[in-house]
Each structure stands twice: as structure tokens, then as C-alpha cells.
N, C-alpha and C positions, 0 to 999 in steps of 0.2 A: 503494500500501499503505498504511496507516494504523500510525501508528509510538504503541504503546502505554508507560504509561510507569506502576510502582508508586510511590503515594502511602502511605507507615506514616500507620498510622491511631492504631496504638497498641502497645508491646513488654511484654511478660511475660520473667520469666528461658526459660520453658519458650516460648512462642509470639510469634506476633505477627501484626497485622490490616494488608489494604493498601485501599485503592482502588484499581481498576485504570482508567484517566484514555486515552481514544484521543486524537490529536495536538490536538482543539481542547477540549482541555482540558474536556469532558464523561465524567461519572462515565458508566461499561459495565459493573462488575463490580467484587464483593468476592473480594480471597484469602484465606484464615485458612490460617496455618500454625502447627504444632504442631511438634516436635523432642524426640521421644522417645528412646531411648539406639539409638545409632546410625543413625538415617535420621533425613530429614524428611520430614513428613505435611502435604497440605495439598490442603483446597477450594475449588475455583474455580468462582465464580457468576457469570453474564455474562447480560446481555441477549438476547435472541431473535434481535434482529438479527442480530446476528454470525454468522460462517460458520466453516465447519471453520479453516482457513488463519487468520482471527483466530485463535482457542484456542490453535491450535500456537504460532503468534507468542507471545501471550500467556503459555503455559509454559513456550516459549525465555525469554523475557527473566528468566521467574522464577527460572530452575537459573541463568543465566548471572548473576545477582545473587548470586545463596545464593553460586555458589564463588566469588565474588571476598570478601562477605562472611565467608563460613563454610568456606570449603575443601571443597564436598560432595563432589566427586572422590572416586571410592571407596564413598560414601557412596549407599545406597539412595533415592531420592526416589521420591513418592508423590505425585501429586496428580487429587483427584477430581473432576471437570467435570463442572456440572450447570448449563442454561441456561432458560430463562423468561424472567416477570416479575414486573418488585415490585408486594405484596401489600399493604404499607407498612409501617411499625414501629410496635411496640406497647410500649408504656412502662409500666414500673410504677404509674404515676400515674396512666393510663386504665383501667388493669385497678380499680384502686383506687376510678374515680368508679363503674364499673359493681356495685361491692358491695352488697347488702342489709343489710348489719349482723352478720349470722351467718359472715362469712366466703366462704358461697357466692355467684355471679354469679347475679343476677335475669336471668331469663328473659323 
């Protein structure tokens, strides 16, 4: 069984983002967490080769860590999970390079 860890990428007063890493230190997903009033709302995106058991393990790890950090016992925790492959990382500089001078992308 693979042990998954969460490595915090960024934290704000109302949200956090984590890399999901497997036992061989490979990036297998991302977890974005938001803290609206009275609940924890998360979006989990993982690679397509992970199993349902892997997903449950990651979600359980997340809930355990949240309980230790902020005490989520009794607070609603919702995790929306998506599975697929990465299509790329898009950056504003990449988009600016494709502009044709009038604010519209060139086709």
C-alpha cells in the first residue's frame, strides 16, 4: 500500500493548496482547500492511474491532518475528487505572447 503525504504549496487566511505526493516522492495530484464559515471544502485532482483505494487513503490522510491542525471534528468536510491527466500549466506570460496587439488572441 502506498503512503501519500500532503506538501503545502501555499496558504492564505481562507485557503490552502497542497501537492499530493506518493511514497517515492512523485507528484500524483493536487488538493485545494477553502475554509468557508463552518465547513472545509476541498477539490482533489489526481492522476488517472490511482485506484479508488488510493483516493480514499488520500482523503482520509487529509481529514486526519485537518483534524490535527484545525480540529475539524463536528465540522462538515466536503472533498470533490477529479481524476485524469495533466494537460499543461498555463501562465499569463504564455497568453500575452499570443496576443496580436488588440487584446484578442491570434488564431
